[in-house]
C-alpha positions in Angstrom: -8.2 -1.1 -13.3 -8.3 0.5 -16.8 -6.5 3.9 -16.9 -6.9 6.3 -19.8 -4.2 9.0 -20.1 -4.4 12.1 -22.2 -2.9 15.6 -22.4 -2.7 18.7 -24.4 0.6 20.0 -25.9 1.8 21.3 -22.5 1.4 17.9 -20.8 2.5 15.9 -23.8 6.0 14.9 -22.5 4.7 14.3 -19.0 2.1 11.9 -20.4 4.9 9.8 -21.8 6.6 9.5 -18.4 3.3 8.6 -16.7 2.4 6.0 -19.4 5.8 4.4 -19.1 5.7 4.3 -15.3 2.1 2.9 -15.1 2.8 0.2 -17.7 6.0 -0.7 -15.8 3.8 -1.2 -12.7 1.5 -3.5 -14.6 -1.5 -1.2 -15.1 -3.8 -1.5 -18.2 -3.2 1.9 -19.8 -4.7 3.4 -22.9 -3.2 6.5 -24.3 -6.1 8.6 -25.7 -3.9 11.2 -27.2 -2.5 13.2 -28.6 -0.2 10.9 -30.5 2.0 13.7 -31.8 3.1 17.0 -30.2 0.9 19.8 -31.6 1.3 23.3 -30.0 -2.1 24.2 -31.3 -4.2 21.4 -29.7 -6.7 22.2 -27.0 -7.3 20.4 -23.7 -11.1 20.1 -23.8 -10.9 17.5 -26.6 -8.8 15.2 -24.4 -10.8 15.8 -21.3 -14.0 14.8 -23.2 -12.3 11.7 -24.6 -11.4 10.6 -21.1 -14.8 11.3 -19.7 -16.5 9.3 -22.5 -14.1 6.4 -22.1 -14.8 6.2 -18.3 -18.5 6.4 -18.7 -18.6 3.7 -21.4 -16.0 1.4 -19.9 -16.8 -2.2 -18.9 -14.1 -2.0 -16.3 -15.1 -2.1 -12.6 -13.0 1.0 -11.7 -12.1 2.9 -14.8 -10.0 6.0 -14.2 -8.2 8.7 -16.2 -5.1 10.8 -15.7 -5.0 14.1 -17.6 -2.2 16.6 -18.0 -2.0 20.2 -19.1 0.0 23.2 -18.0 -1.8 23.9 -14.7 -4.3 21.0 -14.7 -7.2 23.4 -13.9 -8.5 23.4 -17.5 -8.5 19.7 -17.7 -10.3 19.4 -14.4 -12.9 22.0 -15.4 -13.6 20.3 -18.7 -13.8 16.8 -17.3 -16.1 17.8 -14.5 -18.7 18.9 -17.0 -19.7 15.2 -17.3 -22.0 13.5 -14.9 -20.3 10.8 -12.9 -16.8 12.3 -13.5 -15.0 13.5 -10.4 -11.8 15.1 -11.6 -9.3 16.5 -9.1 -6.3 18.7 -9.6 -3.5 17.2 -7.5 0.0 18.4 -6.8 1.1 16.3 -3.8 0.4 13.0 -2.1 -1.8 14.5 0.6 -4.2 15.8 -2.0 -4.0 12.5 -3.9 -5.0 10.6 -0.8 -7.9 12.8 0.3 -9.4 13.2 -3.2 -9.7 9.4 -3.4 -10.7 8.7 0.2 -13.3 11.4 0.5 -14.4 12.2 -3.1 -13.8 8.9 -4.9 -12.0 10.9 -7.6 -11.9 9.0 -10.9 -9.9 11.5 -12.9 -6.5 12.8 -11.8 -5.4 16.1 -13.3 -1.7 16.8 -13.1 -0.1 20.2 -13.6 2.8 19.8 -16.1 4.3 23.1 -14.8 5.1 21.2 -11.6 5.7 17.6 -12.6 7.6 17.9 -15.8 10.7 19.2 -14.0 13.4 16.6 -13.5 13.5 17.2 -9.7 9.8 16.3 -9.5 10.2 12.8 -10.8 9.9 11.1 -7.3 7.0 13.3 -6.3 5.2 12.4 -9.5 5.5 8.7 -8.9 4.5 9.1 -5.3 1.4 11.1 -6.3 0.4 8.4 -8.9 0.9 5.6 -6.5 -1.1 7.3 -3.7 -4.0 8.2 -6.0 -4.1 4.7 -7.6 -3.8 2.8 -4.3 -6.0 4.8 -2.0 -9.5 3.3 -1.8 -12.7 5.3 -1.5 -13.8 5.2 2.1 -17.4 4.6 1.2 -18.5 6.8 4.1 -22.2 7.6 3.9 -21.6 11.4 3.9 -19.2 11.0 1.0 -21.6 8.9 -1.0 -24.3 11.4 -0.3 -22.1 14.3 -1.5 -21.1 12.6 -4.7 -24.7 11.9 -5.5 -25.5 15.6 -4.9 -22.8 16.5 -7.4 -24.3 14.2 -10.0 -27.7 15.7 -9.5 -26.5 19.2 -10.5 
């Protein structure tokens, strides 16, 4: 599984934690930026990079993890692309269901929640749950995902 990670300035330091954790777990991770902290950068640029990377990847199950202040902006921007199913997730329950039911391929994490020191364990549990939960493949979920892509 290839994982692309990106953030805006608000998620910049969280991105470093996520990258270190994923690489430590043996995942193939590509940091799509930013490379330097810039308080003037904008999240749509990085959501677009992630969507294009996923859509052009040769990997069987490419995914992205995007971070910004509340994660909503990243999710809205990424979901503009056909075939992208970005989900804003703040706990393991949401991580599980967005994979099982929606076959989410982009995880959007709110830095306001996860960049706090006390949220470290929660962050790793959310990442593991989202990465390890398979899509159920239920007919109704396949049908619904197809309907989203037809919009």
